[in-house]
All heavy atoms as TSV, in Angstrom:
chain	resi	resn	atom	element	x	y	z
A	1	MET	N	N	-2.425	-16.642	4.215
A	1	MET	CA	C	-1.007	-16.884	4.061
A	1	MET	C	C	-0.786	-18.385	4.004
A	1	MET	O	O	-1.421	-19.146	4.706
A	1	MET	CB	C	-0.254	-16.249	5.230
A	1	MET	CG	C	1.229	-16.337	5.050
A	1	MET	SD	S	2.178	-15.321	6.210
A	1	MET	CE	C	1.882	-13.706	5.563
A	2	LYS	N	N	0.121	-18.779	3.141
A	2	LYS	CA	C	0.445	-20.187	2.985
A	2	LYS	C	C	1.950	-20.318	2.941
A	2	LYS	O	O	2.608	-19.694	2.105
A	2	LYS	CB	C	-0.183	-20.727	1.699
A	2	LYS	CG	C	0.208	-22.136	1.379
A	2	LYS	CD	C	-0.989	-23.035	1.303
A	2	LYS	CE	C	-0.588	-24.394	0.822
A	2	LYS	NZ	N	-0.674	-25.383	1.811
A	3	ASP	N	N	2.490	-21.115	3.850
A	3	ASP	CA	C	3.932	-21.369	3.904
A	3	ASP	C	C	4.749	-20.082	3.937
A	3	ASP	O	O	5.806	-19.984	3.333
A	3	ASP	CB	C	4.374	-22.234	2.716
A	3	ASP	CG	C	3.710	-23.588	2.711
A	3	ASP	OD1	O	3.427	-24.115	3.806
A	3	ASP	OD2	O	3.456	-24.135	1.615
A	4	GLY	N	N	4.242	-19.065	4.636
A	4	GLY	CA	C	4.953	-17.807	4.760
A	4	GLY	C	C	4.767	-16.848	3.597
A	4	GLY	O	O	5.358	-15.772	3.584
A	5	TYR	N	N	3.974	-17.200	2.621
A	5	TYR	CA	C	3.716	-16.351	1.464
A	5	TYR	C	C	2.315	-15.759	1.545
A	5	TYR	O	O	1.358	-16.466	1.849
A	5	TYR	CB	C	3.825	-17.135	0.154
A	5	TYR	CG	C	5.213	-17.607	-0.148
A	5	TYR	CD1	C	5.612	-18.900	0.166
A	5	TYR	CD2	C	6.133	-16.753	-0.761
A	5	TYR	CE1	C	6.891	-19.342	-0.115
A	5	TYR	CE2	C	7.413	-17.188	-1.039
A	5	TYR	CZ	C	7.791	-18.481	-0.719
A	5	TYR	OH	O	9.059	-18.911	-0.996
A	6	LYS	N	N	2.218	-14.465	1.250
A	6	LYS	CA	C	0.906	-13.850	1.168
A	6	LYS	C	C	0.257	-14.237	-0.155
A	6	LYS	O	O	0.916	-14.270	-1.194
A	6	LYS	CB	C	1.008	-12.333	1.250
A	6	LYS	CG	C	1.319	-11.852	2.633
A	6	LYS	CD	C	1.199	-10.357	2.720
A	6	LYS	CE	C	1.406	-9.945	4.163
A	6	LYS	NZ	N	1.162	-8.527	4.351
A	7	ILE	N	N	-1.028	-14.522	-0.101
A	7	ILE	CA	C	-1.770	-14.915	-1.289
A	7	ILE	C	C	-2.591	-13.722	-1.757
A	7	ILE	O	O	-3.434	-13.206	-1.031
A	7	ILE	CB	C	-2.708	-16.109	-0.994
A	7	ILE	CG1	C	-1.949	-17.276	-0.383
A	7	ILE	CG2	C	-3.470	-16.511	-2.248
A	7	ILE	CD1	C	-0.872	-17.861	-1.250
A	8	VAL	N	N	-2.320	-13.273	-2.992
A	8	VAL	CA	C	-3.044	-12.160	-3.589
A	8	VAL	C	C	-3.758	-12.678	-4.832
A	8	VAL	O	O	-3.141	-13.269	-5.716
A	8	VAL	CB	C	-2.091	-11.003	-3.974
A	8	VAL	CG1	C	-2.854	-9.874	-4.647
A	8	VAL	CG2	C	-1.355	-10.504	-2.743
A	9	VAL	N	N	-5.060	-12.442	-4.875
A	9	VAL	CA	C	-5.884	-12.828	-6.028
A	9	VAL	C	C	-6.232	-11.552	-6.762
A	9	VAL	O	O	-6.453	-10.511	-6.147
A	9	VAL	CB	C	-7.167	-13.545	-5.561
A	9	VAL	CG1	C	-8.068	-13.878	-6.719
A	9	VAL	CG2	C	-6.828	-14.790	-4.757
A	10	ASN	N	N	-6.271	-11.598	-8.102
A	10	ASN	CA	C	-6.676	-10.398	-8.831
A	10	ASN	C	C	-7.678	-10.740	-9.923
A	10	ASN	O	O	-7.695	-11.848	-10.444
A	10	ASN	CB	C	-5.462	-9.647	-9.396
A	10	ASN	CG	C	-4.698	-10.468	-10.396
A	10	ASN	OD1	O	-5.211	-10.831	-11.426
A	10	ASN	ND2	N	-3.458	-10.763	-10.087
A	11	THR	N	N	-8.510	-9.749	-10.221
A	11	THR	CA	C	-9.539	-9.885	-11.244
A	11	THR	C	C	-9.654	-8.563	-11.984
A	11	THR	O	O	-9.710	-7.506	-11.347
A	11	THR	CB	C	-10.906	-10.222	-10.609
A	11	THR	OG1	O	-10.813	-11.442	-9.899
A	11	THR	CG2	C	-12.001	-10.338	-11.655
A	12	ALA	N	N	-9.690	-8.619	-13.308
A	12	ALA	CA	C	-10.024	-7.440	-14.097
A	12	ALA	C	C	-11.539	-7.261	-13.973
A	12	ALA	O	O	-12.311	-8.012	-14.548
A	12	ALA	CB	C	-9.609	-7.637	-15.546
A	13	ALA	N	N	-11.933	-6.304	-13.155
A	13	ALA	CA	C	-13.329	-6.193	-12.729
A	13	ALA	C	C	-14.090	-5.192	-13.581
A	13	ALA	O	O	-13.587	-4.125	-13.902
A	13	ALA	CB	C	-13.372	-5.776	-11.268
A	14	GLY	N	N	-15.331	-5.561	-13.874
A	14	GLY	CA	C	-16.168	-4.664	-14.652
A	14	GLY	C	C	-17.621	-4.718	-14.245
A	14	GLY	O	O	-18.142	-3.778	-13.685
A	15	ARG	N	N	-18.255	-5.815	-14.488
A	15	ARG	CA	C	-19.699	-5.899	-14.305
A	15	ARG	C	C	-20.098	-6.408	-12.932
A	15	ARG	O	O	-19.728	-7.493	-12.515
A	15	ARG	CB	C	-20.304	-6.809	-15.370
A	15	ARG	CG	C	-20.029	-6.355	-16.766
A	15	ARG	CD	C	-20.878	-5.169	-17.067
A	15	ARG	NE	N	-20.576	-4.686	-18.410
A	15	ARG	CZ	C	-20.811	-3.464	-18.786
A	15	ARG	NH1	N	-21.335	-2.614	-17.954
A	15	ARG	NH2	N	-20.527	-3.089	-20.001
A	16	ARG	N	N	-20.887	-5.589	-12.247
A	16	ARG	CA	C	-21.336	-5.961	-10.894
A	16	ARG	C	C	-22.228	-7.190	-10.924
A	16	ARG	O	O	-22.261	-7.946	-9.977
A	16	ARG	CB	C	-22.024	-4.779	-10.215
A	16	ARG	CG	C	-23.336	-4.391	-10.810
A	16	ARG	CD	C	-23.851	-3.080	-10.205
A	16	ARG	NE	N	-25.031	-2.616	-10.891
A	16	ARG	CZ	C	-25.032	-1.966	-12.046
A	16	ARG	NH1	N	-23.901	-1.695	-12.647
A	16	ARG	NH2	N	-26.162	-1.591	-12.603
A	17	ARG	N	N	-22.944	-7.415	-12.039
A	17	ARG	CA	C	-23.839	-8.581	-12.094
A	17	ARG	C	C	-23.073	-9.891	-11.979
A	17	ARG	O	O	-23.628	-10.888	-11.543
A	17	ARG	CB	C	-24.709	-8.544	-13.336
A	17	ARG	CG	C	-23.963	-8.764	-14.611
A	17	ARG	CD	C	-24.928	-8.761	-15.796
A	17	ARG	NE	N	-24.191	-8.822	-17.023
A	17	ARG	CZ	C	-24.450	-8.086	-18.076
A	17	ARG	NH1	N	-25.451	-7.239	-18.052
A	17	ARG	NH2	N	-23.725	-8.204	-19.149
A	18	TYR	N	N	-21.801	-9.909	-12.355
A	18	TYR	CA	C	-20.980	-11.112	-12.200
A	18	TYR	C	C	-20.189	-11.062	-10.888
A	18	TYR	O	O	-20.028	-12.064	-10.210
A	18	TYR	CB	C	-20.010	-11.260	-13.372
A	18	TYR	CG	C	-20.704	-11.326	-14.701
A	18	TYR	CD1	C	-20.485	-10.357	-15.668
A	18	TYR	CD2	C	-21.606	-12.349	-14.992
A	18	TYR	CE1	C	-21.130	-10.409	-16.887
A	18	TYR	CE2	C	-22.266	-12.404	-16.204
A	18	TYR	CZ	C	-22.023	-11.432	-17.155
A	18	TYR	OH	O	-22.671	-11.471	-18.356
A	19	LEU	N	N	-19.684	-9.879	-10.569
A	19	LEU	CA	C	-18.843	-9.729	-9.380
A	19	LEU	C	C	-19.607	-9.960	-8.086
A	19	LEU	O	O	-19.018	-10.378	-7.093
A	19	LEU	CB	C	-18.211	-8.338	-9.364
A	19	LEU	CG	C	-17.183	-8.098	-10.462
A	19	LEU	CD1	C	-16.807	-6.631	-10.502
A	19	LEU	CD2	C	-15.962	-8.958	-10.245
A	20	GLN	N	N	-20.906	-9.722	-8.098
A	20	GLN	CA	C	-21.687	-9.939	-6.870
A	20	GLN	C	C	-21.644	-11.392	-6.432
A	20	GLN	O	O	-21.857	-11.704	-5.267
A	20	GLN	CB	C	-23.130	-9.468	-7.052
A	20	GLN	CG	C	-23.931	-10.286	-8.031
A	20	GLN	CD	C	-25.344	-9.733	-8.218
A	20	GLN	OE1	O	-25.854	-9.020	-7.361
A	20	GLN	NE2	N	-25.956	-10.065	-9.329
A	21	TYR	N	N	-21.344	-12.287	-7.349
A	21	TYR	CA	C	-21.224	-13.715	-7.022
A	21	TYR	C	C	-19.769	-14.122	-6.794
A	21	TYR	O	O	-19.486	-14.987	-5.967
A	21	TYR	CB	C	-21.826	-14.574	-8.138
A	21	TYR	CG	C	-23.268	-14.253	-8.389
A	21	TYR	CD1	C	-23.666	-13.612	-9.555
A	21	TYR	CD2	C	-24.246	-14.548	-7.441
A	21	TYR	CE1	C	-24.996	-13.294	-9.772
A	21	TYR	CE2	C	-25.575	-14.229	-7.642
A	21	TYR	CZ	C	-25.939	-13.597	-8.817
A	21	TYR	OH	O	-27.259	-13.273	-9.023
A	22	LEU	N	N	-18.850	-13.497	-7.518
A	22	LEU	CA	C	-17.440	-13.858	-7.414
A	22	LEU	C	C	-16.784	-13.332	-6.147
A	22	LEU	O	O	-16.052	-14.056	-5.466
A	22	LEU	CB	C	-16.678	-13.348	-8.641
A	22	LEU	CG	C	-15.176	-13.626	-8.673
A	22	LEU	CD1	C	-14.918	-15.124	-8.685
A	22	LEU	CD2	C	-14.543	-12.958	-9.877
A	23	ILE	N	N	-17.039	-12.077	-5.806
A	23	ILE	CA	C	-16.376	-11.447	-4.663
A	23	ILE	C	C	-16.573	-12.229	-3.365
A	23	ILE	O	O	-15.597	-12.510	-2.667
A	23	ILE	CB	C	-16.796	-9.968	-4.516
A	23	ILE	CG1	C	-16.189	-9.153	-5.648
A	23	ILE	CG2	C	-16.383	-9.405	-3.165
A	23	ILE	CD1	C	-16.669	-7.706	-5.725
A	24	PRO	N	N	-17.803	-12.601	-2.995
A	24	PRO	CA	C	-17.967	-13.340	-1.732
A	24	PRO	C	C	-17.193	-14.656	-1.688
A	24	PRO	O	O	-16.669	-15.042	-0.640
A	24	PRO	CB	C	-19.472	-13.594	-1.643
A	24	PRO	CG	C	-20.085	-12.545	-2.490
A	24	PRO	CD	C	-19.104	-12.295	-3.603
A	25	LEU	N	N	-17.096	-15.331	-2.819
A	25	LEU	CA	C	-16.351	-16.594	-2.855
A	25	LEU	C	C	-14.863	-16.367	-2.602
A	25	LEU	O	O	-14.238	-17.119	-1.857
A	25	LEU	CB	C	-16.541	-17.284	-4.202
A	25	LEU	CG	C	-17.939	-17.830	-4.489
A	25	LEU	CD1	C	-18.022	-18.330	-5.919
A	25	LEU	CD2	C	-18.296	-18.920	-3.516
A	26	VAL	N	N	-14.313	-15.349	-3.229
A	26	VAL	CA	C	-12.876	-15.106	-3.102
A	26	VAL	C	C	-12.525	-14.618	-1.693
A	26	VAL	O	O	-11.603	-15.134	-1.060
A	26	VAL	CB	C	-12.392	-14.090	-4.159
A	26	VAL	CG1	C	-10.939	-13.717	-3.930
A	26	VAL	CG2	C	-12.577	-14.665	-5.559
A	27	ILE	N	N	-13.260	-13.638	-1.173
A	27	ILE	CA	C	-12.885	-13.074	0.123
A	27	ILE	C	C	-13.186	-14.002	1.291
A	27	ILE	O	O	-12.622	-13.835	2.369
A	27	ILE	CB	C	-13.503	-11.679	0.354
A	27	ILE	CG1	C	-15.021	-11.752	0.365
A	27	ILE	CG2	C	-12.999	-10.694	-0.660
A	27	ILE	CD1	C	-15.678	-10.448	0.745
A	28	SER	N	N	-14.050	-14.980	1.068
A	28	SER	CA	C	-14.350	-15.917	2.153
A	28	SER	C	C	-13.263	-16.983	2.329
A	28	SER	O	O	-13.214	-17.641	3.353
A	28	SER	CB	C	-15.700	-16.595	1.922
A	28	SER	OG	O	-15.637	-17.446	0.794
A	29	ASP	N	N	-12.387	-17.121	1.353
A	29	ASP	CA	C	-11.312	-18.108	1.438
A	29	ASP	C	C	-10.254	-17.626	2.419
A	29	ASP	O	O	-9.684	-16.542	2.252
A	29	ASP	CB	C	-10.691	-18.330	0.059
A	29	ASP	CG	C	-9.769	-19.525	0.036
A	29	ASP	OD1	O	-9.001	-19.724	1.009
A	29	ASP	OD2	O	-9.807	-20.269	-0.954
A	30	GLN	N	N	-9.988	-18.404	3.430
A	30	GLN	CA	C	-9.049	-18.023	4.486
A	30	GLN	C	C	-7.612	-17.894	3.990
A	30	GLN	O	O	-6.787	-17.231	4.627
A	30	GLN	CB	C	-9.113	-19.035	5.647
A	30	GLN	CG	C	-10.462	-19.074	6.324
A	30	GLN	CD	C	-10.865	-17.730	6.904
A	30	GLN	OE1	O	-10.079	-17.082	7.576
A	30	GLN	NE2	N	-12.091	-17.310	6.636
A	31	LEU	N	N	-7.263	-18.520	2.880
A	31	LEU	CA	C	-5.912	-18.422	2.334
A	31	LEU	C	C	-5.638	-17.068	1.681
A	31	LEU	O	O	-4.494	-16.639	1.580
A	31	LEU	CB	C	-5.655	-19.521	1.309
A	31	LEU	CG	C	-5.450	-20.929	1.848
A	31	LEU	CD1	C	-5.297	-21.909	0.694
A	31	LEU	CD2	C	-4.249	-20.991	2.752
A	32	VAL	N	N	-6.688	-16.404	1.215
A	32	VAL	CA	C	-6.530	-15.141	0.482
A	32	VAL	C	C	-6.258	-14.006	1.464
A	32	VAL	O	O	-7.048	-13.744	2.359
A	32	VAL	CB	C	-7.787	-14.848	-0.368
A	32	VAL	CG1	C	-7.680	-13.481	-1.028
A	32	VAL	CG2	C	-7.996	-15.929	-1.408
A	33	ASP	N	N	-5.111	-13.335	1.272
A	33	ASP	CA	C	-4.751	-12.198	2.113
A	33	ASP	C	C	-5.232	-10.878	1.522
A	33	ASP	O	O	-5.563	-9.952	2.252
A	33	ASP	CB	C	-3.234	-12.126	2.297
A	33	ASP	CG	C	-2.714	-13.308	3.080
A	33	ASP	OD1	O	-3.143	-13.492	4.226
A	33	ASP	OD2	O	-1.900	-14.073	2.523
A	34	ARG	N	N	-5.238	-10.783	0.202
A	34	ARG	CA	C	-5.659	-9.548	-0.458
A	34	ARG	C	C	-6.321	-9.900	-1.784
A	34	ARG	O	O	-5.905	-10.834	-2.465
A	34	ARG	CB	C	-4.443	-8.647	-0.704
A	34	ARG	CG	C	-4.814	-7.254	-1.166
A	34	ARG	CD	C	-3.602	-6.367	-1.306
A	34	ARG	NE	N	-2.965	-6.638	-2.597
A	34	ARG	CZ	C	-1.654	-6.585	-2.811
A	34	ARG	NH1	N	-0.827	-6.279	-1.845
A	34	ARG	NH2	N	-1.167	-6.861	-4.005
A	35	TYR	N	N	-7.341	-9.130	-2.120
A	35	TYR	CA	C	-8.050	-9.332	-3.383
A	35	TYR	C	C	-7.973	-8.025	-4.164
A	35	TYR	O	O	-8.615	-7.040	-3.826
A	35	TYR	CB	C	-9.495	-9.729	-3.120
A	35	TYR	CG	C	-10.289	-10.116	-4.346
A	35	TYR	CD1	C	-9.672	-10.585	-5.498
A	35	TYR	CD2	C	-11.657	-10.024	-4.364
A	35	TYR	CE1	C	-10.393	-10.953	-6.614
A	35	TYR	CE2	C	-12.403	-10.390	-5.468
A	35	TYR	CZ	C	-11.758	-10.839	-6.583
A	35	TYR	OH	O	-12.484	-11.204	-7.704
A	36	ASP	N	N	-7.155	-8.003	-5.199
A	36	ASP	CA	C	-7.003	-6.825	-6.050
A	36	ASP	C	C	-8.040	-6.870	-7.161
A	36	ASP	O	O	-8.097	-7.842	-7.928
A	36	ASP	CB	C	-5.607	-6.777	-6.679
A	36	ASP	CG	C	-4.522	-6.430	-5.683
A	36	ASP	OD1	O	-4.855	-6.044	-4.546
A	36	ASP	OD2	O	-3.341	-6.549	-6.053
A	37	LEU	N	N	-8.836	-5.831	-7.230
A	37	LEU	CA	C	-9.814	-5.695	-8.311
A	37	LEU	C	C	-9.347	-4.566	-9.215
A	37	LEU	O	O	-9.260	-3.416	-8.795
A	37	LEU	CB	C	-11.209	-5.388	-7.740
A	37	LEU	CG	C	-11.863	-6.524	-6.988
A	37	LEU	CD1	C	-13.118	-6.038	-6.273
A	37	LEU	CD2	C	-12.213	-7.661	-7.931
A	38	TRP	N	N	-9.003	-4.920	-10.440
A	38	TRP	CA	C	-8.569	-3.924	-11.415
A	38	TRP	C	C	-9.822	-3.325	-12.019
A	38	TRP	O	O	-10.528	-3.985	-12.782
A	38	TRP	CB	C	-7.713	-4.558	-12.492
A	38	TRP	CG	C	-6.486	-5.244	-11.985
A	38	TRP	CD1	C	-5.882	-5.079	-10.775
A	38	TRP	CD2	C	-5.717	-6.227	-12.678
A	38	TRP	NE1	N	-4.778	-5.907	-10.677
A	38	TRP	CE2	C	-4.657	-6.611	-11.824
A	38	TRP	CE3	C	-5.816	-6.806	-13.920
A	38	TRP	CZ2	C	-3.713	-7.554	-12.206
A	38	TRP	CZ3	C	-4.880	-7.750	-14.293
A	38	TRP	CH2	C	-3.838	-8.104	-13.439
A	39	VAL	N	N	-10.111	-2.081	-11.693
A	39	VAL	CA	C	-11.331	-1.428	-12.162
A	39	VAL	C	C	-11.215	-1.236	-13.673
A	39	VAL	O	O	-10.441	-0.430	-14.160
A	39	VAL	CB	C	-11.549	-0.081	-11.439
A	39	VAL	CG1	C	-12.833	0.573	-11.918
A	39	VAL	CG2	C	-11.594	-0.312	-9.928
A	40	ASN	N	N	-12.008	-2.023	-14.388
A	40	ASN	CA	C	-11.926	-2.086	-15.839
A	40	ASN	C	C	-13.284	-1.725	-16.448
A	40	ASN	O	O	-13.776	-2.404	-17.329
A	40	ASN	CB	C	-11.503	-3.509	-16.246
A	40	ASN	CG	C	-11.061	-3.600	-17.679
A	40	ASN	OD1	O	-10.637	-2.621	-18.253
A	40	ASN	ND2	N	-11.190	-4.775	-18.254
A	41	THR	N	N	-13.875	-0.646	-15.925
A	41	THR	CA	C	-15.169	-0.201	-16.410
A	41	THR	C	C	-15.292	1.302	-16.213
A	41	THR	O	O	-14.643	1.869	-15.337
A	41	THR	CB	C	-16.333	-0.912	-15.683
A	41	THR	OG1	O	-17.568	-0.486	-16.233
A	41	THR	CG2	C	-16.318	-0.638	-14.198
A	42	THR	N	N	-16.138	1.903	-17.011
A	42	THR	CA	C	-16.444	3.323	-16.842
A	42	THR	C	C	-17.896	3.509	-16.404
A	42	THR	O	O	-18.315	4.642	-16.160
A	42	THR	CB	C	-16.195	4.109	-18.142
A	42	THR	OG1	O	-16.970	3.529	-19.192
A	42	THR	CG2	C	-14.722	4.093	-18.510
A	43	ASP	N	N	-18.624	2.409	-16.294
A	43	ASP	CA	C	-20.012	2.477	-15.847
A	43	ASP	C	C	-20.060	2.947	-14.395
A	43	ASP	O	O	-19.471	2.310	-13.520
A	43	ASP	CB	C	-20.668	1.103	-15.992
A	43	ASP	CG	C	-22.122	1.116	-15.624
A	43	ASP	OD1	O	-22.412	1.158	-14.413
A	43	ASP	OD2	O	-22.972	1.087	-16.533
A	44	LYS	N	N	-20.757	4.039	-14.146
A	44	LYS	CA	C	-20.757	4.643	-12.810
A	44	LYS	C	C	-21.354	3.721	-11.747
A	44	LYS	O	O	-20.893	3.693	-10.614
A	44	LYS	CB	C	-21.503	5.968	-12.846
A	44	LYS	CG	C	-20.752	7.010	-13.620
A	44	LYS	CD	C	-21.498	8.316	-13.656
A	44	LYS	CE	C	-20.803	9.197	-14.561
A	44	LYS	NZ	N	-20.545	10.305	-14.814
A	45	LEU	N	N	-22.367	2.952	-12.103
A	45	LEU	CA	C	-22.967	2.028	-11.141
A	45	LEU	C	C	-22.022	0.889	-10.794
A	45	LEU	O	O	-21.955	0.458	-9.646
A	45	LEU	CB	C	-24.298	1.493	-11.663
A	45	LEU	CG	C	-25.422	2.529	-11.794
A	45	LEU	CD1	C	-26.650	1.900	-12.442
A	45	LEU	CD2	C	-25.764	3.122	-10.450
A	46	ASP	N	N	-21.296	0.407	-11.787
A	46	ASP	CA	C	-20.317	-0.656	-11.536
A	46	ASP	C	C	-19.179	-0.141	-10.654
A	46	ASP	O	O	-18.753	-0.821	-9.713
A	46	ASP	CB	C	-19.740	-1.197	-12.851
A	46	ASP	CG	C	-20.759	-1.999	-13.646
A	46	ASP	OD1	O	-21.728	-2.503	-13.053
A	46	ASP	OD2	O	-20.580	-2.116	-14.870
A	47	VAL	N	N	-18.699	1.066	-10.929
A	47	VAL	CA	C	-17.623	1.658	-10.131
A	47	VAL	C	C	-18.102	1.886	-8.689
A	47	VAL	O	O	-17.380	1.587	-7.735
A	47	VAL	CB	C	-17.118	2.971	-10.767
A	47	VAL	CG1	C	-16.139	3.688	-9.833
A	47	VAL	CG2	C	-16.468	2.698	-12.111
A	48	ALA	N	N	-19.323	2.382	-8.539
A	48	ALA	CA	C	-19.875	2.607	-7.195
A	48	ALA	C	C	-19.977	1.287	-6.428
A	48	ALA	O	O	-19.687	1.232	-5.227
A	48	ALA	CB	C	-21.237	3.280	-7.289
A	49	PHE	N	N	-20.374	0.222	-7.114
A	49	PHE	CA	C	-20.457	-1.102	-6.484
A	49	PHE	C	C	-19.078	-1.544	-5.989
A	49	PHE	O	O	-18.930	-2.008	-4.858
A	49	PHE	CB	C	-21.028	-2.123	-7.475
A	49	PHE	CG	C	-20.933	-3.533	-7.001
A	49	PHE	CD1	C	-21.831	-4.038	-6.069
A	49	PHE	CD2	C	-19.934	-4.387	-7.470
A	49	PHE	CE1	C	-21.741	-5.342	-5.612
A	49	PHE	CE2	C	-19.840	-5.684	-7.034
A	49	PHE	CZ	C	-20.749	-6.167	-6.100
A	50	LEU	N	N	-18.075	-1.389	-6.826
A	50	LEU	CA	C	-16.710	-1.780	-6.451
A	50	LEU	C	C	-16.215	-0.964	-5.256
A	50	LEU	O	O	-15.577	-1.507	-4.346
A	50	LEU	CB	C	-15.761	-1.617	-7.635
A	50	LEU	CG	C	-15.993	-2.577	-8.799
A	50	LEU	CD1	C	-15.165	-2.158	-10.004
A	50	LEU	CD2	C	-15.674	-3.997	-8.395
A	51	GLU	N	N	-16.517	0.321	-5.250
A	51	GLU	CA	C	-16.105	1.163	-4.121
A	51	GLU	C	C	-16.802	0.741	-2.832
A	51	GLU	O	O	-16.173	0.726	-1.767
A	51	GLU	CB	C	-16.387	2.627	-4.442
A	51	GLU	CG	C	-15.457	3.178	-5.507
A	51	GLU	CD	C	-15.832	4.559	-5.998
A	51	GLU	OE1	O	-16.973	5.026	-5.722
A	51	GLU	OE2	O	-14.992	5.181	-6.670
A	52	ARG	N	N	-18.075	0.389	-2.906
A	52	ARG	CA	C	-18.793	-0.098	-1.719
A	52	ARG	C	C	-18.183	-1.393	-1.200
A	52	ARG	O	O	-18.026	-1.582	0.007
A	52	ARG	CB	C	-20.277	-0.326	-2.037
A	52	ARG	CG	C	-21.107	0.921	-2.016
A	52	ARG	CD	C	-22.597	0.624	-2.001
A	52	ARG	NE	N	-23.055	-0.387	-2.949
A	52	ARG	CZ	C	-23.392	-0.165	-4.211
A	52	ARG	NH1	N	-23.333	1.065	-4.702
A	52	ARG	NH2	N	-23.804	-1.135	-4.983
A	53	MET	N	N	-17.826	-2.292	-2.109
A	53	MET	CA	C	-17.217	-3.562	-1.710
A	53	MET	C	C	-15.873	-3.316	-1.023
A	53	MET	O	O	-15.550	-3.964	-0.028
A	53	MET	CB	C	-17.027	-4.489	-2.919
A	53	MET	CG	C	-18.302	-4.991	-3.545
A	53	MET	SD	S	-19.250	-6.067	-2.459
A	53	MET	CE	C	-20.487	-4.939	-1.840
A	54	ALA	N	N	-15.093	-2.374	-1.547
A	54	ALA	CA	C	-13.794	-2.064	-0.955
A	54	ALA	C	C	-13.939	-1.462	0.438
A	54	ALA	O	O	-13.115	-1.710	1.310
A	54	ALA	CB	C	-13.014	-1.124	-1.867
A	55	GLU	N	N	-14.984	-0.681	0.651
A	55	GLU	CA	C	-15.234	-0.111	1.977
A	55	GLU	C	C	-15.684	-1.183	2.959
A	55	GLU	O	O	-15.314	-1.165	4.129
A	55	GLU	CB	C	-16.310	0.976	1.896
A	55	GLU	CG	C	-15.835	2.244	1.234
A	55	GLU	CD	C	-16.956	3.260	1.067
A	55	GLU	OE1	O	-18.055	3.061	1.640
A	55	GLU	OE2	O	-16.738	4.263	0.375
A	56	GLU	N	N	-16.475	-2.120	2.475
A	56	GLU	CA	C	-17.051	-3.141	3.347
A	56	GLU	C	C	-16.056	-4.249	3.706
A	56	GLU	O	O	-16.092	-4.786	4.806
A	56	GLU	CB	C	-18.275	-3.740	2.669
A	56	GLU	CG	C	-19.052	-4.698	3.538
A	56	GLU	CD	C	-20.346	-5.159	2.897
A	56	GLU	OE1	O	-20.839	-4.513	1.965
A	56	GLU	OE2	O	-20.858	-6.204	3.353
A	57	PHE	N	N	-15.185	-4.595	2.762
A	57	PHE	CA	C	-14.276	-5.730	2.967
A	57	PHE	C	C	-12.823	-5.269	2.877
A	57	PHE	O	O	-12.348	-4.877	1.818
A	57	PHE	CB	C	-14.545	-6.826	1.924
A	57	PHE	CG	C	-15.942	-7.340	1.935
A	57	PHE	CD1	C	-16.851	-6.974	0.952
A	57	PHE	CD2	C	-16.371	-8.184	2.946
A	57	PHE	CE1	C	-18.151	-7.442	0.970
A	57	PHE	CE2	C	-17.679	-8.665	2.975
A	57	PHE	CZ	C	-18.572	-8.292	1.993
A	58	PRO	N	N	-12.103	-5.326	3.991
A	58	PRO	CA	C	-10.710	-4.849	4.021
A	58	PRO	C	C	-9.760	-5.610	3.089
A	58	PRO	O	O	-8.722	-5.085	2.724
A	58	PRO	CB	C	-10.283	-5.021	5.467
A	58	PRO	CG	C	-11.468	-5.417	6.242
A	58	PRO	CD	C	-12.565	-5.775	5.289
A	59	LYS	N	N	-10.090	-6.826	2.714
A	59	LYS	CA	C	-9.227	-7.605	1.814
A	59	LYS	C	C	-9.193	-7.010	0.415
A	59	LYS	O	O	-8.265	-7.261	-0.344
A	59	LYS	CB	C	-9.723	-9.048	1.693
A	59	LYS	CG	C	-9.402	-9.937	2.839
A	59	LYS	CD	C	-9.815	-11.360	2.515
A	59	LYS	CE	C	-9.526	-12.303	3.640
A	59	LYS	NZ	N	-9.838	-13.695	3.295
A	60	ILE	N	N	-10.217	-6.244	0.044
A	60	ILE	CA	C	-10.336	-5.738	-1.334
A	60	ILE	C	C	-9.503	-4.482	-1.513
A	60	ILE	O	O	-9.570	-3.545	-0.729
A	60	ILE	CB	C	-11.810	-5.474	-1.685
A	60	ILE	CG1	C	-12.574	-6.802	-1.711
A	60	ILE	CG2	C	-11.921	-4.763	-3.030
A	60	ILE	CD1	C	-14.052	-6.665	-2.010
A	61	ASN	N	N	-8.714	-4.488	-2.597
A	61	ASN	CA	C	-7.874	-3.367	-2.968
A	61	ASN	C	C	-8.223	-3.010	-4.413
A	61	ASN	O	O	-8.049	-3.828	-5.311
A	61	ASN	CB	C	-6.400	-3.774	-2.834
A	61	ASN	CG	C	-5.470	-2.659	-3.233
A	61	ASN	OD1	O	-5.664	-1.517	-2.868
A	61	ASN	ND2	N	-4.442	-3.001	-3.983
A	62	LEU	N	N	-8.708	-1.789	-4.639
A	62	LEU	CA	C	-9.048	-1.355	-6.002
A	62	LEU	C	C	-7.840	-0.766	-6.694
A	62	LEU	O	O	-7.117	0.049	-6.125
A	62	LEU	CB	C	-10.177	-0.321	-5.967
A	62	LEU	CG	C	-11.512	-0.774	-5.381
A	62	LEU	CD1	C	-12.528	0.356	-5.453
A	62	LEU	CD2	C	-12.025	-2.012	-6.091
A	63	ILE	N	N	-7.643	-1.190	-7.921
A	63	ILE	CA	C	-6.524	-0.684	-8.732
A	63	ILE	C	C	-7.109	-0.110	-10.010
A	63	ILE	O	O	-7.935	-0.705	-10.634
A	63	ILE	CB	C	-5.525	-1.809	-9.047
A	63	ILE	CG1	C	-4.949	-2.335	-7.758
A	63	ILE	CG2	C	-4.454	-1.330	-9.992
A	63	ILE	CD1	C	-4.059	-3.534	-7.907
């Protein structure tokens, strides 16, 4: 939260090979209150990865 405002970051998410590096950077930032990942893939392994991340990190919200 910054100056009374919640900070929400969003990403059109697809490939786990890129997100495995991006997600830790975003959720580690203390200013970020919520990280919305727009599930933009039909690849079952990518979707499973996103679901695991959402279970592990409460800041992540899948859309």
